[in-house]
C-alpha positions as CSV (number, residue, x, y, z in Angstrom):
1,M,-29.1,-25.4,48.2
2,A,-30.4,-29.2,48.5
3,T,-32.6,-30.2,45.7
4,S,-35.4,-31.3,47.8
5,N,-35.2,-28.0,50.0
6,F,-35.4,-25.3,47.1
7,I,-39.0,-24.7,46.4
8,D,-39.7,-21.6,44.2
9,Y,-43.6,-22.2,43.9
10,V,-46.4,-22.3,46.1
11,K,-50.4,-22.2,45.7
12,F,-52.4,-21.5,48.9
13,C,-55.9,-20.0,49.8
14,S,-55.6,-16.6,51.5
15,R,-58.5,-15.9,53.6
16,S,-58.4,-12.3,55.5
17,G,-60.7,-11.9,58.8
18,A,-64.2,-10.2,58.8
19,G,-64.4,-7.2,60.5
20,G,-66.3,-7.0,63.8
21,N,-70.1,-5.5,63.7
22,G,-70.9,-2.0,65.5
23,S,-72.6,-2.0,68.6
24,V,-76.1,-0.8,69.1
25,H,-76.0,0.5,72.6
26,F,-77.5,3.2,74.6
27,R,-75.8,5.1,77.6
28,R,-77.6,3.8,80.7
29,E,-76.7,5.4,84.1
30,K,-78.3,6.2,87.6
31,H,-79.0,9.7,86.8
32,V,-79.0,9.3,83.1
33,P,-82.1,7.2,82.2
34,K,-82.1,8.3,78.6
35,G,-78.7,8.8,77.6
36,G,-78.1,9.0,73.7
37,P,-76.4,6.0,71.7
38,D,-72.8,5.2,72.4
39,G,-72.4,1.8,70.5
40,G,-68.6,1.3,69.7
41,D,-67.2,0.5,66.3
42,G,-66.2,-3.1,65.2
43,G,-62.5,-3.9,64.8
44,R,-60.6,-4.3,61.4
45,G,-60.5,-8.0,60.3
46,G,-56.9,-9.3,60.4
47,H,-54.9,-8.7,56.7
48,I,-52.7,-11.4,55.2
49,I,-49.3,-9.7,54.8
50,L,-45.9,-10.6,53.0
51,R,-42.6,-9.7,54.1
52,G,-39.4,-9.7,52.9
53,N,-36.4,-11.6,54.4
54,A,-33.2,-11.6,53.0
55,Q,-32.1,-14.5,55.2
56,L,-34.7,-16.8,53.2
57,W,-33.8,-18.3,50.0
58,T,-36.5,-20.4,49.5
59,L,-40.4,-20.7,49.7
60,L,-39.8,-24.2,51.4
61,H,-41.4,-22.9,54.9
62,L,-44.8,-22.2,52.8
63,K,-45.1,-25.7,50.8
64,Y,-47.8,-27.2,53.2
65,K,-49.6,-24.3,54.2
66,K,-52.5,-24.8,51.9
67,H,-54.6,-22.3,53.8
68,V,-53.8,-19.1,55.6
69,I,-56.6,-17.4,57.6
70,A,-56.3,-14.2,59.6
71,G,-58.5,-13.5,62.8
72,R,-61.7,-12.0,62.6
73,G,-62.2,-8.4,64.1
74,K,-64.2,-8.1,67.5
75,N,-67.6,-6.4,67.8
76,G,-68.0,-3.2,69.2
77,E,-69.3,-2.8,72.7
78,G,-71.2,0.3,74.6
79,A,-69.2,3.6,76.1
80,R,-67.9,3.7,72.5
81,R,-65.4,1.0,73.1
82,K,-63.9,-0.1,69.8
83,G,-63.5,-3.9,69.1
84,A,-60.2,-5.3,68.7
85,D,-58.5,-5.7,65.4
86,G,-58.3,-9.2,64.1
87,E,-54.9,-10.8,63.9
88,D,-52.8,-10.0,60.9
89,I,-51.0,-13.2,59.6
90,V,-47.6,-12.0,58.3
91,L,-45.8,-14.5,56.0
92,E,-42.1,-13.9,55.5
93,V,-40.8,-14.5,52.0
94,P,-37.6,-14.4,50.2
95,V,-36.5,-11.1,48.5
96,G,-37.5,-11.5,44.5
97,T,-40.8,-13.2,45.4
98,V,-43.9,-12.5,43.1
99,A,-47.3,-12.8,44.2
100,R,-49.8,-13.9,41.4
101,E,-54.0,-14.1,41.5
102,A,-54.2,-17.8,40.7
103,D,-57.4,-17.3,38.7
104,T,-56.1,-14.6,36.4
105,G,-52.4,-14.9,36.8
106,A,-52.2,-11.2,37.2
107,T,-49.1,-9.7,39.3
108,R,-50.4,-8.4,42.6
109,L,-47.4,-7.6,44.0
110,E,-43.4,-8.2,44.2
111,I,-41.0,-8.2,47.1
112,T,-37.8,-6.5,46.1
113,A,-36.2,-5.2,49.4
114,D,-35.3,-6.9,52.9
115,G,-38.1,-5.9,55.3
116,Q,-40.5,-4.5,52.9
117,E,-44.3,-5.3,53.6
118,F,-47.5,-5.4,51.3
119,V,-51.1,-6.3,52.4
120,L,-51.8,-9.3,50.1
121,T,-55.3,-9.7,51.2
122,P,-56.6,-7.0,53.2
123,G,-59.3,-7.7,56.1
124,G,-63.0,-6.4,56.2
125,R,-63.5,-2.9,57.7
126,G,-65.0,-2.6,61.0
127,G,-68.8,-1.8,61.3
128,L,-69.9,1.6,62.9
129,G,-71.7,1.8,65.8
130,N,-74.9,3.3,66.5
131,D,-73.3,6.5,68.2
132,H,-72.5,7.3,64.4
133,F,-75.9,7.4,63.0
134,K,-77.7,9.8,65.3
135,T,-79.3,12.8,64.1
136,A,-81.4,15.7,65.2
137,T,-84.6,14.0,63.7
138,N,-83.3,10.6,65.1
139,Q,-81.8,10.8,68.5
140,A,-81.8,7.0,69.3
141,P,-81.0,5.0,66.3
142,H,-81.3,1.1,66.7
143,Y,-79.0,0.1,64.2
144,A,-75.3,-0.1,63.6
145,Q,-73.3,-1.1,60.9
146,P,-72.1,-4.6,60.1
147,G,-68.8,-5.7,59.5
148,G,-67.3,-6.0,56.2
149,E,-66.8,-9.7,54.8
150,G,-63.2,-11.1,54.8
151,V,-61.7,-11.9,51.1
152,E,-60.9,-15.4,50.3
153,E,-58.7,-15.9,47.1
154,W,-56.0,-18.3,45.6
155,I,-52.8,-16.9,45.4
156,I,-49.7,-18.3,43.8
157,L,-46.0,-17.1,45.1
158,E,-43.2,-17.3,42.7
159,L,-39.6,-16.9,43.6
160,K,-37.2,-15.1,41.2
161,L,-33.5,-15.2,42.4
162,L,-32.1,-11.9,42.7
163,A,-28.4,-12.1,41.4
164,D,-26.2,-9.9,39.2
165,V,-25.2,-12.4,36.6
166,G,-27.1,-15.1,35.5
167,L,-25.5,-18.3,33.7
168,V,-27.3,-19.7,30.4
169,G,-26.2,-22.7,28.5
170,F,-27.3,-26.4,27.6
171,P,-26.5,-29.2,30.1
172,N,-23.2,-29.9,30.4
173,A,-22.0,-26.7,29.2
174,G,-19.7,-26.0,32.5
175,K,-21.8,-23.7,34.3
176,S,-21.6,-25.4,37.7
177,T,-18.1,-25.8,37.3
178,L,-17.6,-22.0,36.8
179,L,-19.3,-21.1,39.7
180,A,-17.5,-23.9,41.8
181,S,-14.3,-22.3,40.8
182,I,-14.7,-18.5,41.3
183,S,-17.0,-18.6,44.2
184,A,-17.7,-20.6,47.6
185,A,-20.8,-22.2,46.0
186,R,-20.4,-25.9,45.6
187,P,-23.1,-27.3,43.3
188,E,-23.2,-30.7,42.2
189,I,-20.8,-31.5,39.2
190,A,-21.1,-34.7,36.9
191,D,-20.6,-35.4,33.5
192,Y,-24.3,-36.0,32.6
193,A,-27.1,-33.5,31.6
194,F,-29.3,-32.0,34.3
195,T,-26.8,-32.2,37.0
196,T,-28.1,-29.2,38.5
197,L,-31.8,-29.4,39.2
198,V,-32.2,-26.4,41.1
199,P,-30.4,-22.9,40.8
200,N,-27.5,-22.3,42.6
201,L,-26.0,-19.0,43.9
202,G,-22.5,-17.9,44.6
203,V,-21.3,-14.7,45.9
204,V,-17.9,-14.3,43.4
205,A,-15.1,-12.0,45.2
206,Y,-13.7,-9.2,42.8
207,R,-11.3,-6.7,43.7
208,D,-10.7,-4.1,46.7
209,D,-13.2,-6.1,48.6
210,K,-15.8,-5.9,45.9
211,S,-17.9,-8.7,44.8
212,F,-21.1,-9.8,42.7
213,V,-23.7,-12.4,42.9
214,M,-23.9,-15.3,40.1
215,A,-26.9,-17.8,39.5
216,D,-26.3,-21.2,37.9
217,I,-29.7,-22.0,36.1
218,P,-30.5,-25.5,35.2
219,G,-29.6,-26.0,31.5
220,I,-31.8,-24.9,28.7
221,I,-32.6,-27.3,26.0
222,E,-34.4,-26.3,22.7
223,G,-37.9,-26.2,23.4
224,A,-37.6,-25.1,26.9
225,A,-39.8,-22.1,26.1
226,E,-42.5,-24.7,25.4
227,G,-42.0,-26.7,28.7
228,K,-39.1,-29.3,27.7
229,G,-36.7,-30.3,30.0
230,L,-36.3,-28.3,32.8
231,G,-35.8,-25.1,31.4
232,L,-39.4,-23.2,31.5
233,R,-39.5,-23.8,35.2
234,F,-36.5,-21.7,35.9
235,L,-36.2,-19.5,33.0
236,R,-38.1,-16.9,35.2
237,H,-35.1,-16.8,37.3
238,I,-33.2,-15.2,34.5
239,E,-35.7,-12.2,34.7
240,R,-34.0,-10.2,37.6
241,N,-30.3,-10.7,36.5
242,A,-28.5,-7.7,35.3
243,I,-26.6,-9.3,33.1
244,L,-26.7,-12.7,31.2
245,L,-23.4,-14.7,30.9
246,F,-24.1,-17.6,27.8
247,L,-21.8,-20.6,28.2
248,V,-21.0,-22.7,25.0
249,P,-18.1,-25.6,25.7
250,A,-15.6,-25.1,23.2
251,D,-16.1,-28.7,21.8
252,A,-19.6,-28.0,20.9
253,D,-20.5,-28.8,17.0
254,H,-21.0,-25.1,16.2
255,I,-20.9,-22.1,19.0
256,G,-22.8,-19.6,17.1
257,E,-25.5,-21.9,16.4
258,Q,-25.9,-22.9,20.0
259,Y,-25.5,-19.5,21.1
260,R,-28.4,-18.7,18.6
261,I,-30.8,-21.2,20.1
262,L,-30.2,-20.2,23.7
263,L,-31.1,-16.6,22.7
264,S,-34.3,-18.1,20.9
265,E,-35.5,-19.6,23.7
266,L,-35.1,-16.8,25.7
267,E,-36.8,-14.7,23.5
268,R,-39.7,-16.8,23.2
269,Y,-40.2,-16.9,27.0
270,N,-40.1,-13.2,27.5
271,P,-38.6,-10.7,24.2
272,E,-37.5,-8.2,27.3
273,L,-34.7,-10.8,28.2
274,L,-32.8,-9.8,25.0
275,D,-32.6,-6.0,26.4
276,K,-30.2,-7.3,28.9
277,K,-26.5,-7.2,28.7
278,R,-24.9,-10.0,27.2
279,I,-21.6,-12.0,27.5
280,L,-20.6,-15.0,25.6
281,G,-18.3,-17.5,27.3
282,I,-16.7,-20.1,25.5
283,S,-16.0,-22.7,28.3
284,K,-13.4,-25.5,28.3
285,A,-10.7,-23.7,26.8
286,D,-8.0,-25.9,27.7
287,L,-9.0,-28.4,25.3
288,L,-7.8,-25.8,22.6
289,D,-4.7,-24.2,21.3
290,A,-4.0,-20.8,19.9
291,E,-4.8,-21.9,16.3
292,L,-8.1,-23.5,17.0
293,M,-9.5,-20.5,19.1
294,K,-8.7,-18.5,16.1
295,A,-10.4,-20.8,13.9
296,L,-13.5,-20.8,16.3
297,D,-13.5,-17.1,16.6
298,A,-15.1,-17.1,12.9
299,E,-18.0,-19.0,14.1
300,I,-19.1,-16.4,17.0
301,P,-21.5,-13.8,16.0
302,K,-20.1,-10.0,15.5
303,G,-20.8,-7.7,18.3
304,V,-21.0,-10.0,21.3
305,P,-18.5,-9.9,23.9
306,H,-16.9,-13.1,24.3
307,L,-14.1,-14.6,25.9
308,F,-12.5,-18.2,25.5
309,F,-11.6,-19.6,29.4
310,S,-11.2,-22.7,31.4
311,A,-13.0,-23.0,34.7
312,V,-10.7,-26.2,35.5
313,S,-7.3,-24.7,34.7
314,G,-8.1,-21.1,35.6
315,Y,-7.4,-19.9,32.0
316,Q,-8.4,-16.3,31.7
317,L,-10.8,-16.4,34.6
318,A,-9.5,-13.3,36.0
319,R,-10.5,-11.6,32.9
320,L,-13.8,-12.7,32.6
321,K,-14.2,-11.3,36.2
322,D,-13.0,-8.4,34.9
323,L,-15.6,-8.3,31.6
324,I,-18.4,-9.0,34.1
325,W,-17.5,-6.3,36.5
326,N,-17.0,-3.6,33.8
327,A,-20.3,-4.6,32.2
328,L,-22.4,-4.8,35.8
329,Q,-20.9,-0.8,36.0
């Protein structure tokens, strides 16, 4: 996923079509000089529709669509002919897309499955023709119902990646190295902060042709919940992960303190994230010997499943996958 091609936030004006007007018309034939009303109904205005597409991973194709406008319904005609409905506009979006009202921030809908469709902005109703308004005392109504107005609103689309496991850690914790070593994903890896500028997804092969999806989220720094660093922009991608794999490097000043800070940032962003299953992985364990590992064990919070591993040497990677798979089950 190239940095310039990963777009997970777009804002646009969504305008549905107005409904067509009902027709005022009377039946007029050679031998029926005073036929009754036969005005047809107007067509419905076009909807703006969102449809899930599992082949899409980004909102890039919607980045420059600032106005999305559906078609207007056609007016009704005589002989009870209904006007054509306005053209619907279907926007295909990745699975995991959330639509919000720009003014209030309220969630309108979420796309969670391939092919799932929701009407985002409904079109105006078609007006009724004068045929609907005839009564015993008014057999020739000279009025019909106008079509309903379309709706114009500003919508925000946000993408929350769907992955089984989300990697959480500070910059340079070894998240990208781990993802590259156990999946076919090829994130950029370098020895400086914020190498990862966009989330990366990788499918991790497990035993008996089983697999799970892992997401590498850009590094979190202290204060990310207040918008510092890159964390705030990408914390929403963690919301849909079933398991959070916290990574702290073995050469950190204090493993337990780094884990506490990461946990605190997630809690400040969304307290519900603490309800997810958590695993603590201590990366770069190839720098340690057995005695050092035993000493560092004392720094690790009690009750948190943890494992020392090395993505470079492969040390304990198979066991890490076992730990993740068992947690997923």
